[in-house]
MIVEXDREN-699217 format. One line per 4 residues: number of its first residue (from 1); their letters; for each residue x, y, z of C-alpha. Coordinates in Angstrom, 3 decimals. Each point is the difference from the previous one (the first is absolute). Example, Ala and Ser with C-alpha at 12.3 -4.5 7.8 and 13.67 -1.06 7.14 Angstrom:
2
1	AS	12.300:-4.500:7.800  1.370:3.440:-0.660
***
This chain:
648
1	MLPF	-25.816:-245.676:-70.177  1.201:1.758:-3.152  3.763:-0.183:-0.673  2.073:3.168:0.163
5	RIID	0.999:1.434:-3.356  3.643:0.945:-0.406  -0.889:3.492:-1.170  -2.164:0.561:3.089
9	RVKF	2.819:-1.149:2.242  2.421:2.397:-1.687  -2.480:2.878:0.350  -0.528:-0.779:3.678
13	VLER	3.716:-0.096:0.801  0.565:3.187:-1.994  -2.851:1.740:1.806  1.355:-0.915:3.437
17	QLLK	3.399:1.396:-0.936  -1.384:3.250:-1.400  -2.046:0.635:3.166  3.179:0.003:2.099
21	GAGF	0.806:3.570:-0.963  2.044:2.077:-2.401  3.222:-1.937:0.669  -1.454:-3.321:-1.173
25	QLLV	-1.758:1.715:-2.899  3.315:1.444:-1.172  1.596:-3.435:0.365  -2.671:-1.586:-2.211
29	VGLF	0.406:2.722:-2.629  3.792:-0.482:0.127  -0.440:-3.730:-0.623  -2.246:0.757:-2.973
33	IGLI	2.577:2.420:-1.409  2.755:-2.602:0.409  -2.161:-2.714:-1.619  -0.896:2.225:-2.971
37	SLIG	3.660:1.000:-0.460  1.052:-3.669:0.104  -2.581:-1.044:-2.607  0.741:2.988:-2.233
41	GLLV	3.760:-0.686:0.141  -0.423:-3.681:-0.849  -2.162:0.893:-3.005  2.858:1.961:-1.648
45	VPQG	2.900:-2.332:0.945  -0.357:-2.123:-3.168  0.770:3.079:-2.118  3.638:-0.101:1.124
49	GEFE	2.166:3.081:-0.518  -0.113:2.192:3.044  -2.210:-2.590:1.743  2.476:-2.907:0.023
53	EPGA	-0.055:0.065:3.815  -3.417:-0.409:1.724  0.934:2.580:2.631  0.461:2.709:-2.665
57	AIWW	-3.365:-0.921:-1.565  -1.812:0.186:3.363  1.598:3.380:0.766  -1.122:1.201:-3.472
61	AFLR	-3.559:-1.093:0.787  0.096:1.704:3.419  1.106:3.310:-1.568  -2.844:-0.123:-2.581
65	LTDP	-2.453:-0.856:2.758  0.980:2.923:2.231  0.888:2.680:-2.568  -1.888:0.349:-3.334
69	GYLG	2.743:2.314:-1.306  2.050:-3.013:-1.185  -2.697:-1.086:-2.478  1.585:1.736:-3.046
73	DDVG	3.379:-1.756:0.385  -1.270:-3.488:-0.876  0.754:-1.682:-3.366  -2.001:-2.762:-1.590
77	AWQR	-3.700:-0.815:-0.043  0.060:-2.617:2.780  2.092:2.150:2.318  -2.308:2.960:-0.588
81	IVST	-3.122:-2.120:0.677  1.415:-1.262:3.296  1.227:3.491:0.918  -3.458:1.477:-0.695
85	MLTI	-1.684:-2.646:2.168  2.488:0.680:2.809  -0.608:3.765:-0.246  -3.789:-0.449:0.221
89	LGYV	0.376:-2.311:2.984  2.356:2.545:1.543  -2.702:2.667:-0.151  -2.460:-2.337:1.681
93	VFMG	2.140:-1.832:2.563  3.000:2.209:0.736  -1.425:3.508:-0.351  -3.719:-0.537:0.658
97	TLVA	-0.021:-2.600:2.752  3.152:1.174:1.744  -1.087:3.642:0.083  -3.502:-1.002:1.131
101	ILTR	1.367:-2.017:2.933  2.348:2.764:1.107  -2.700:2.684:-0.372  -2.541:-2.043:1.918
105	WLIA	2.533:-0.694:2.770  0.921:3.674:0.250  -3.676:1.065:0.165  -0.664:-2.599:2.706
109	KMTD	2.955:1.250:2.034  -1.104:3.627:-0.375  -3.525:-0.976:1.049  1.337:-1.755:3.101
113	LERG	2.040:3.069:0.886  -3.032:2.269:-0.477  -2.072:-2.271:2.242  2.373:0.754:2.869
117	LTPV	1.049:-3.518:0.931  3.610:0.908:0.811  0.685:0.376:3.750  1.057:3.492:1.034
121	TLKS	3.379:0.525:1.655  -0.845:2.932:2.255  0.265:0.842:3.675  -1.800:2.546:2.179
125	HVVV	-2.724:0.398:-2.611  -3.786:0.219:0.410  -2.164:-2.895:-1.201  -3.714:0.212:-0.833
129	LGWT	-1.562:-3.470:-0.139  -2.912:0.272:-2.397  -1.452:2.203:-2.720  -3.380:1.502:0.910
133	AQTP	-1.781:3.321:-0.461  2.045:1.225:2.971  3.392:-0.701:-1.585  0.373:3.077:-2.287
137	PLVA	-0.966:2.511:2.744  2.164:-1.994:2.433  3.005:0.451:-2.310  -0.834:3.702:-0.322
141	ELFG	-0.094:0.311:3.801  3.418:-1.610:0.360  1.517:2.240:-2.665  -1.681:3.095:1.427
145	STGR	1.085:-0.454:3.630  3.330:1.744:-0.451  0.899:1.008:3.556  -1.343:-3.118:1.661
149	MQRF	1.531:-2.161:-2.727  3.393:1.640:0.496  -0.038:-0.912:3.689  -1.097:-3.532:-0.901
153	LEKH	2.881:-0.414:-2.458  2.526:1.386:2.481  -1.220:-2.478:2.600  0.602:-2.895:-2.407
157	DAQR	3.260:1.397:-1.430  -1.458:0.309:-3.512  0.698:2.697:-2.571  -3.323:0.066:-1.827
161	LRLV	-3.360:-1.714:-0.049  -0.108:-3.301:-1.858  -3.542:-1.252:-0.408  -0.958:-3.540:-1.072
165	VLAE	-3.639:-0.900:-0.738  -1.207:-3.591:-0.277  -2.933:-0.458:-2.399  -1.796:-3.101:-1.248
169	EASV	1.095:0.796:-3.558  2.510:2.829:-0.352  -0.400:1.858:-3.295  0.504:3.343:-1.696
173	EQLY	-3.659:0.817:0.728  0.822:0.383:3.680  2.964:2.252:-0.779  -2.295:2.086:-2.171
177	ELRN	-2.515:0.206:2.859  2.743:1.135:2.357  1.204:2.580:-2.491  -3.491:1.511:-0.112
181	EPGV	-0.331:0.114:3.798  0.371:3.543:1.410  3.143:0.128:2.071  1.777:-2.780:-1.910
185	GSRA	0.306:1.029:-3.660  3.463:-0.626:-1.451  1.140:-1.600:3.273  -1.993:-3.098:-0.988
189	REVI	3.178:-1.338:-1.621  1.543:-0.157:3.485  -2.608:-2.585:1.053  1.091:-3.623:-0.473
193	LRSG	-2.867:-2.357:-0.867  0.141:-3.725:0.683  -2.572:-2.679:-0.834  -1.442:-2.337:2.568
197	SAIQ	-2.405:-0.341:2.888  0.689:0.931:3.606  -1.015:-3.516:1.075  2.781:-1.576:-2.130
201	PEAL	3.338:-0.396:1.852  1.996:0.249:-3.249  -1.694:3.322:-0.790  0.993:1.361:3.423
205	HRVA	3.586:-1.042:-0.741  -0.301:1.719:-3.386  -0.577:3.382:1.670  2.629:-0.630:2.738
209	CLDA	-2.385:0.464:2.921  2.596:-0.990:2.594  2.345:2.788:-1.114  -2.702:2.692:-0.090
213	AAVI	-0.165:2.939:2.383  -3.815:-0.218:-0.024  -2.564:-2.353:-1.510  -3.521:1.327:-0.672
217	VPSQ	-2.800:-2.534:-0.447  -3.164:1.711:-1.297  -3.266:-1.865:0.098  -0.755:-1.827:-3.242
221	GYNA	-3.234:-0.149:-1.957  -3.178:-1.507:1.356  -2.020:-2.799:-1.583  -3.431:-0.463:1.513
225	GSIV	-0.493:-3.508:1.312  3.691:-0.933:-0.178  1.372:-1.838:3.034  3.480:1.426:-0.711
229	TSDV	-0.339:3.604:1.110  2.564:2.765:-0.288  0.829:-0.407:3.708  0.807:-3.671:-0.588
233	ETVK	2.424:0.962:-2.770  1.619:2.603:2.268  0.544:-2.550:2.784  1.425:-2.499:-2.514
237	ALLS	2.453:2.617:-1.312  1.190:0.789:3.538  0.438:-3.703:0.761  2.100:-0.393:-3.161
241	IAAQ	2.249:2.951:0.898  0.499:-1.349:3.520  0.779:-3.492:-1.339  2.600:1.357:-2.439
245	ARHL	1.648:1.972:2.803  0.210:-3.124:2.187  1.404:-2.087:-2.853  2.695:2.547:-0.874
249	NAPL	0.583:1.106:3.604  -0.690:3.585:-1.074  -1.665:2.843:1.941  -3.652:0.711:-0.671
253	PYVV	-0.835:3.214:-1.880  -2.428:2.634:1.272  -3.484:-0.665:-1.415  -3.083:2.197:-0.380
257	AEIQ	-2.996:-2.232:-0.689  -3.541:1.024:-0.860  -2.819:-2.264:1.145  -3.750:0.350:-0.264
261	DMRK	-1.045:-1.821:3.159  1.746:1.305:3.134  -0.900:-3.224:1.779  2.847:-1.544:-2.018
265	LPVI	2.534:2.145:1.890  1.032:-2.813:2.419  0.448:-2.294:-3.011  2.287:2.565:-1.662
269	ERAY	2.102:0.348:3.160  0.283:-3.769:0.309  0.875:-0.449:-3.681  2.702:2.668:-0.059
273	PGAV	2.346:0.300:2.990  1.823:3.046:-1.407  -0.806:3.714:0.025  -3.465:0.428:-1.515
277	EVVA	-2.589:2.759:-0.089  -3.544:-0.977:-0.928  -2.270:2.485:-1.756  -3.676:-0.920:0.067
281	GGST	-1.108:0.984:-3.481  -3.727:-0.490:0.391  -0.072:1.308:3.563  2.027:3.098:-0.927
285	ISRL	-2.443:1.075:-2.703  -2.960:-0.902:2.216  1.370:2.126:2.836  0.447:2.966:-2.300
289	MVQN	-3.508:-0.343:-1.410  -1.633:-0.207:3.435  2.045:2.951:1.261  -1.188:1.882:-3.070
293	VLHP	-3.596:-0.791:0.939  0.599:1.395:3.485  1.856:3.067:-1.310  -1.177:0.926:-3.525
297	NLSE	2.652:1.339:-2.391  2.761:-1.809:1.875  0.832:-1.778:-3.273  1.810:3.183:-1.042
301	VYNE	2.376:-0.536:2.923  0.601:-3.616:-1.060  0.646:1.014:-3.585  2.698:2.396:1.199
305	LLTA	1.647:-2.055:2.724  -0.317:-3.414:-1.669  0.737:0.695:-3.663  2.954:1.295:-1.993
309	DGGN	-1.894:2.933:-1.513  2.003:2.525:1.996  -0.830:1.769:3.227  0.818:-1.176:3.499
313	EIFV	1.096:-3.367:1.317  0.575:-1.592:3.385  3.674:-0.630:0.797  1.653:-1.880:2.843
317	RGGE	3.439:1.179:1.178  2.388:-1.615:2.438  0.155:1.374:3.520  3.754:0.529:-0.271
321	TAEG	-0.662:2.998:-2.264  -1.683:1.869:2.881  1.236:-1.735:3.144  -0.575:2.027:3.171
325	LTLG	-2.383:2.495:-1.578  -3.626:0.302:0.994  -2.687:-0.281:-2.663  -0.681:3.727:0.397
329	ELAS	3.655:0.879:-0.584  0.186:-2.325:-2.977  -3.151:1.502:-1.532  1.434:3.516:0.284
333	QRPY	3.064:-1.149:-1.985  -2.106:-1.526:-2.814  -1.787:3.024:-1.537  -1.197:-1.900:-3.089
337	AIVL	-1.243:-3.108:1.786  -2.562:-0.993:2.638  1.210:-2.282:2.787  -2.753:-2.549:0.706
341	GLLH	1.484:-2.038:2.838  2.290:-2.888:0.897  0.380:-3.754:-0.246  1.370:-1.685:3.123
345	PANN	1.592:-3.468:-0.194  -1.998:-2.729:1.745  1.362:-3.119:1.687  -1.281:-2.405:-2.670
349	GTWK	1.823:1.696:-2.865  -2.999:2.111:-1.039  -0.678:3.708:0.393  -2.242:1.943:2.339
353	VNLL	-1.591:2.856:-1.913  -0.098:3.312:1.847  -1.467:2.511:-2.419  -1.237:3.256:1.530
357	ATSD	2.679:-0.255:2.689  0.420:3.105:2.152  2.564:2.597:-1.002  2.216:-0.679:3.021
361	TVIR	0.534:-3.672:-0.971  3.748:-0.639:-0.298  1.248:-1.889:-3.057  2.276:-2.985:0.649
365	TEDR	2.433:-1.657:-2.400  -2.081:-3.161:-0.243  -3.184:1.952:-0.814  -1.298:0.830:-3.461
369	VVVL	-1.372:3.436:-0.889  -3.133:0.194:-2.185  -0.080:3.076:-2.245  -2.327:1.381:-2.686
373	AREY	1.853:1.807:-2.807  0.073:0.553:-3.742  3.569:-1.211:-0.449  2.342:-2.212:1.967
377	AHTG	2.483:2.888:0.251  -2.579:2.032:1.960  0.059:-2.590:2.804  3.583:0.960:0.854
381	PDPK	1.475:3.238:1.404  0.301:3.024:-2.281  2.676:2.412:1.290  -1.157:2.712:-2.427
385	AEPL	-3.617:-0.018:1.205  -1.191:2.164:2.862  -1.074:-2.084:3.030  -3.681:-0.002:0.872
389	APVE	-1.471:1.192:3.242  -0.504:-2.991:2.317  -3.443:-1.587:0.164  -1.098:-1.528:3.295
393	RVAM	-2.281:-2.964:-0.562  -1.595:-1.442:3.118  -1.473:-3.411:0.716  -3.755:-0.126:-0.313
397	PVAA	-2.403:-2.768:1.011  -1.443:-2.100:-2.782  -3.340:1.394:-1.089  -2.869:-2.437:-0.365
401	RVKS	-1.719:-0.288:-3.344  -3.319:1.724:-0.157  -2.561:-2.690:-0.608  -1.676:0.998:-3.224
405	EKHR	-3.196:-1.080:-1.642  -0.017:-3.103:-2.134  2.217:0.485:-3.064  -1.380:-1.763:-3.091
409	VLVL	2.571:-1.294:-2.472  -0.707:-1.484:-3.447  2.795:-2.149:-1.451  -0.284:-0.646:-3.744
413	GWNR	2.161:-2.840:-1.315  1.979:-2.828:1.514  3.671:-0.885:0.329  2.236:-1.922:2.366
417	RVPS	0.330:3.027:2.302  -3.696:0.123:0.923  0.290:-2.432:2.960  2.795:2.123:1.509
421	LVAE	-2.060:3.115:-0.756  -2.931:-1.432:1.957  2.320:-0.969:2.853  1.434:3.528:0.066
425	FGSY	-3.474:1.523:0.297  -0.655:-2.407:2.863  3.158:1.088:1.841  -1.548:3.429:0.717
429	SGLQ	-2.181:-1.305:2.784  -1.075:3.444:1.183  -1.563:0.932:-3.345  -3.134:-1.241:-1.727
433	FELD	0.119:-1.092:-3.625  -2.523:-1.471:-2.361  1.852:-1.744:-2.813  -1.717:-1.145:-3.212
437	MVSA	2.274:-1.918:-2.374  -1.268:-0.303:-3.569  1.548:-2.206:-2.664  -0.876:-2.301:-2.874
441	TPLD	2.154:-2.698:1.646  -2.283:-2.737:1.410  -1.028:0.422:3.629  1.217:-3.425:1.141
445	ERQR	3.485:0.637:-1.407  0.298:3.346:1.768  -1.354:-1.429:3.239  2.561:-2.796:-0.236
449	ELSR	2.872:2.488:-0.356  -1.218:2.025:2.964  -0.283:-3.135:2.118  3.537:-1.079:-0.907
453	YGVE	1.231:3.386:1.181  -1.896:-0.391:3.272  -2.329:2.968:-0.601  -3.593:0.108:1.195
457	IEKI	-1.760:2.771:-1.891  -3.008:-0.115:2.286  2.055:1.577:2.800  0.462:3.171:-2.044
461	NGRL	-3.496:0.060:-1.491  1.336:-1.263:-3.319  -1.978:-1.426:-2.906  1.004:-1.812:-3.176
465	LEAD	-2.081:1.063:-3.003  0.176:-1.555:-3.448  -0.304:2.546:-2.802  2.034:1.400:-2.883
469	YMVE	0.696:3.704:0.490  0.770:0.261:-3.724  -3.752:-0.391:-0.649  -1.556:3.424:0.571
473	DELR	-3.360:-1.301:1.200  1.624:-2.210:2.625  2.221:2.858:1.162  -3.003:2.332:0.323
477	KLDP	-1.848:-2.566:2.115  2.857:0.132:2.501  -0.672:3.744:0.486  3.704:0.969:0.394
481	ASYD	-0.925:3.567:1.013  -1.459:-1.335:3.262  3.448:-1.143:1.183  2.652:2.071:1.728
485	TVML	2.867:-1.599:-1.941  0.156:-1.908:-3.297  3.104:-2.075:-0.826  0.755:-1.372:-3.469
489	LSSD	2.550:-2.803:0.140  2.166:-1.145:-2.878  -0.456:-3.727:-0.542  3.049:-2.285:0.071
493	RMGS	-1.864:-2.761:-1.850  0.107:1.622:-3.427  2.506:-0.845:-2.715  2.093:3.082:0.725
497	GEEA	0.111:3.174:2.037  -1.091:2.002:-3.043  -3.207:-2.045:-0.324  -0.743:0.224:3.713
501	DARA	0.538:3.770:0.048  -2.068:0.463:-3.144  -2.931:-1.645:1.756  0.523:2.044:3.180
505	MVGY	0.285:3.308:-1.884  -3.068:-0.645:-2.139  -1.909:-0.921:3.161  1.202:3.214:1.623
509	LQLE	-1.184:2.158:-2.910  -3.358:-1.740:0.128  -0.124:0.618:3.751  0.712:3.691:-0.576
513	DILS	-3.025:0.252:-2.310  -2.220:-1.418:2.734  1.492:2.163:2.760  -0.392:3.151:-2.085
517	EAAV	-3.752:-0.324:0.516  0.300:-0.262:3.805  -0.264:2.909:2.426  2.818:-1.292:2.227
521	RPQV	3.155:-1.555:-1.416  1.769:-2.788:1.941  3.751:-0.370:0.257  1.251:-2.053:-2.989
525	TLEL	3.292:-1.923:0.053  1.344:-1.698:-3.137  2.693:-2.679:0.123  2.091:-0.683:-3.127
529	SDPD	2.411:-2.843:-0.776  1.972:1.337:-2.967  2.340:2.952:0.683  -0.309:1.097:-3.648
533	NRHL	-3.620:0.979:0.682  0.887:2.485:2.732  -0.488:3.009:-2.285  -3.232:-1.117:-1.697
537	MYGH	-2.214:1.092:2.898  1.573:3.443:0.351  -2.546:2.665:0.911  -2.667:-2.368:1.323
541	QSEM	-1.494:0.315:3.470  0.929:-3.415:1.362  2.930:-0.806:2.239  2.385:-2.414:-1.676
545	LISP	2.365:-2.654:1.334  2.345:-1.894:-2.339  0.824:-3.127:1.967  3.140:-1.168:-1.896
549	VILS	1.599:3.452:0.235  -0.560:0.227:3.755  1.167:-3.554:0.692  3.060:0.369:-2.239
553	HVLA	0.993:3.133:1.926  -0.368:-1.777:3.331  1.987:-3.035:-1.189  2.799:2.118:-1.471
557	QVAL	0.351:2.305:2.986  -0.144:-2.836:2.550  2.693:-1.804:-2.027  2.240:3.053:0.317
561	RREL	-0.917:0.769:3.636  -1.700:-2.862:1.805  -1.066:2.068:3.042  -2.434:1.875:-2.236
565	RVVL	-2.519:-2.846:0.105  -0.846:0.428:3.680  -0.462:3.741:-0.566  -2.537:-0.602:-2.773
569	DELF	-1.777:-2.630:2.077  -0.299:2.519:2.839  -1.409:2.738:-2.209  -2.534:-2.000:-1.972
573	TVGG	-1.479:-2.445:2.515  -2.540:0.409:2.755  1.483:1.490:3.152  3.221:1.948:0.395
577	AEIQ	0.843:3.097:-2.008  -2.229:0.984:-2.910  -0.007:2.608:-2.735  -3.265:1.951:-0.015
581	FRDP	-1.610:3.129:-1.385  -1.165:2.564:2.537  -2.092:3.159:-0.173  2.156:3.146:0.524
585	EDYP	-2.737:1.395:2.246  0.845:-2.698:2.552  3.229:1.885:0.764  0.704:3.575:1.180
589	LPAS	1.597:1.180:-3.254  0.240:3.641:-1.091  -0.938:0.966:-3.526  3.638:0.528:-1.055
593	ADFQ	1.613:-3.077:1.529  3.022:-1.564:-1.686  0.857:-3.716:0.064  2.476:0.418:2.876
597	FLEK	-2.717:1.543:2.167  -2.288:-2.881:-0.929  2.681:-2.450:1.170  0.288:1.727:3.373
601	TLAT	-3.778:0.121:0.458  -0.466:-3.715:-0.716  3.011:-0.941:2.113  -1.798:1.316:3.103
605	RGEI	-2.530:-2.776:-0.590  2.635:-2.667:-0.643  -0.681:-0.029:-3.753  2.193:0.561:-3.062
609	ALGV	-0.966:2.335:-2.853  0.694:-1.554:-3.408  -1.585:2.475:-2.391  -3.237:1.335:-1.450
613	RREL	-2.621:-1.323:-2.409  -1.511:2.739:-2.123  -3.617:-0.054:-1.034  1.016:1.332:-3.429
617	ADER	2.645:-1.813:-2.028  3.122:1.748:-1.258  1.128:0.264:-3.630  1.288:-3.593:0.139
621	GRHL	-3.341:-1.289:1.247  1.306:-0.690:3.513  -1.785:0.844:3.232  2.653:-1.144:2.474
625	QMNP	2.875:2.181:1.213  2.125:-2.210:2.208  3.078:1.237:1.865  -0.091:3.611:-1.225
629	TRKQ	2.785:2.409:0.900  -0.170:1.223:3.586  -0.402:3.666:-0.948  -2.806:-0.642:-2.502
633	YLDL	-3.259:1.644:1.023  -2.847:-2.463:-0.162  -2.713:2.458:-1.035  -2.707:-2.447:1.060
637	RKGD	-3.354:0.318:-1.718  -3.384:-1.589:0.388  0.155:-3.709:-0.713  3.753:-0.328:0.622
641	QLLV	1.128:-2.705:2.415  3.081:-0.597:2.124  2.016:-3.191:-0.471  0.906:-1.275:3.467
645	MCRT	1.711:-2.994:1.575  -1.661:-0.917:3.288  -1.195:-2.873:2.154  -3.633:-1.025:0.103
***
């Protein structure tokens, strides 16, 4: 074994001290300054004169070391030589090293502050656990929900919205992304970013989850083949919040959690004993897509009700605001809104949905009223507005679905929502589908994912085909014009949403070239993952769904009013109330009917009129006119359709 050299030992000890931080580094530099001052003072002591005492000589050396301005006061060659050496060492040790240590320490501290590692000291705030493609539109939804947000803040005795977002690595890039999000803009500076993962207990403490009025847990990214799925991370985050609450003996906050596999719902309820609403991300989009297959152009309704682009929304009001009134009386007092029905409390703490309730149904204090309106203010009484004539809606028996011919569907692309999409098609047992799923993903991998979800594609006449729809020859061999519906899915296995959408949009344009040669055009639905791409497909003939925008709206609105989830589940799942398009010729309407007359006509069948879809788009490129004024004449023309809520 080689012996240690003294110089190596000194270097090692010095290195260990310097790695202890700025405090030890400053201590080492201070020792060097003291040692240099001592040596410099001793070198001039033999000269005598003003240096008869060693202390005066050392102080002289320290002044030359720290301030070069004294250099011209020295007399004698030796004194000047020593003074010059001390001044040079002062530049290197005192000014250079000392300033470098302090600058580096300050930069490190500023970097730590920018990373968002300091715990927040807030109460009654809203926490978003995770940064995904849904986060910017989610923030925009929270900022844009003025009326509903005001009620939420009043309930929690808060003055204004305080929003904290937990991201893996908080940075100015995310603030810049928020600033560019429509609906956020300059309000991005009101968002507090913190670094960390939702599965880390210290990160949950950093955003003060236990003091929050609501905690939103969006589903994280998806890595194919990973055994740690986004649902696993969600369950782990809920377990950590519950454990912190038990340890500190604190109440559990209200949580809105998004999961991809609804079979994990019992696990969520077991993991989190507090108030929690679960939004099935994959199932929600799958439900909307299947409903859109059954009722073409219904995506326009989703894009109005489930996005922040303006238009109408679904609101839930407390029964105390209309206690003792019937639904018919309430509707006559809300001239700018459409009353959809009621929620009745159930014994197990849930809600019984009663949309399309008859007009003579009396509202109780414990009920919740479901209303369609443009603004939250329209859901309340307006003393200046003229009351409407009462509309008598009767109870009608549920109409059976007309068994149609086999509906052929071509699905291009693959993502984690496909198994739930297949299951949703299978839930419509009275209808016949033929589902061909095409992707470049290997067949065995896709079959494995379907099996894990418990889906048997044979029961719905499904087939897995391996092909790349980006290759024109392979797409032509599929003969897309022979299908009734073609779906293009945005992949969640690409590097980013932009890359996935770029592939989907190029595939769509290639599909359009092929369909332009066909005599009959199928229904085409395009799914996008990046909200920034929403305007790129303007003017094209496909129906478009932007999954993150829709899911962010649902998460935000359920966080502000938890009863809204059961309403959306009722509207967009098989059975119960549905939103459909109907032919005006199915109803006895005169040529000059206004919207109020349409309401009365549909009420005799137990249905609710929601608006009209025009065959020709208006100047803004929109076909849908939802919740028009009661006195507006419809002026129905060939190709126009009625938007109706009914039971099938």
